[in-house]
Every structure is written in structure tokens, then in C-alpha cells.
C-alpha positions, 0 to 999 in steps of 0.5 A: 628203741635201739640206736648205733653210732658208726664212725671213722676218725683219723685224728680223733676229732670225729671220735670226739663228736661221736662221743658228744652224739652218744651223750646227746642220746643219753649214753645208750647208743652202741658205738662202732669205730671203723678201723682205718688201718692203712694196711687193710685199706691198701689190701682191699679198698672196700672190705666186707663190713659184717655188722648187721644193722637190722637190729637198730631203729636209728643209725648215726653215721659219721666221718670227716670230709674230703674235697667237699664229699663224704670221705671215701672210707665212709662212702664205701661203708655206706655202699657195702654195709648190711641191712641199711635198706629202709633204715633211718639214718642221721649223719654227722661230719667234720671238716675244715671248710664251712662251705662244704656243709651243703655239698657233703650233705647232698653227697651223704643223702645221695649215698643213702638214697642209693641204698634205700635208706632214709636220711633223717638229719645232718650235722656238720662240725667245722674245724676251720684251720685246725681249730680245736673242738670247743665245748660249744661245738661239742654241745651243738653235736649233743643238741643235734643228737637230742633233736634227732631222737626227739623228732624220731620219737615224735614221728615214729621215724616217719619224719 
């Protein structure tokens, strides 16, 4: 089974969660950090995303939230990336507001379903009022990844 973690991170918080997800997967997942170069974003809001997801069985997408939704950059990636159709996708997001969790999850799942992808699981790490990522929060991200992997293996991706 081949898996990939695709994420965007501005301050490093989501990157640390992505690294925890990778540890939870036993360190075997490919990782791709999307470039958030402001010049690139100004020149073209929805750049062409060229990584081909066809070769991956399990995809993790992560980013931070904005106004209780998936950040526009990650939303753009979901809309534009290649070969997301029929793929099994788990999401992990960071945000300051704990009450955003259900809104972000609904937005994420709707974005995936419009692309014909299969939402598999979701994790939200609260960073309320700029609280540092604690070891416990990062451990929960690792546990999330282990649980996704276990469920995927038990169901053959049908869950």
C-alpha cells in the first residue's frame, strides 16, 4: 500500500501535525508540502498542480482553517489536483477555534465529494489562542493516522 501526505503550512503548525501523521503511518508515507509563495499566489490563485495521485492508495490532505472552512489554498488544490477521483482521502486540519471542527469537516467532505473522492476520516487539532502544539496533541495526530491505516487495512479501503 502506498500513501502520501499533502499539506500546506504557513507558520509550521500544520507541518508539525503532518510529521506526526507520517510517524503514525510508520514513516513510510511520501510527503509533499505545497508551496505558499505569496508571489505565486498573487500571479495565479489556482496554479496547475502536477503531482499525479493515481499511484497512491491512501491520501492524507492537511492545512489550516480560515473562517471555519478549509483554507482557500487547500480547497483550490482539492479542486485542481490530478486523479483524485475514487481515491480514499483522510483530512487533518489545524485551527484556533474548537467550534470550527464540524464546519471544516463538512466543507472538506463536500470538496472531496464534488471531486468524486471518498472521505475516509478527519482530524482537527485546536491551537486556541496560539497555544503551542503539545506532545499530547501531536500524539493524537499520530493515533489518528494509525487508526486510519488500521481501518483502511481492515476494510480494504471500503470503510
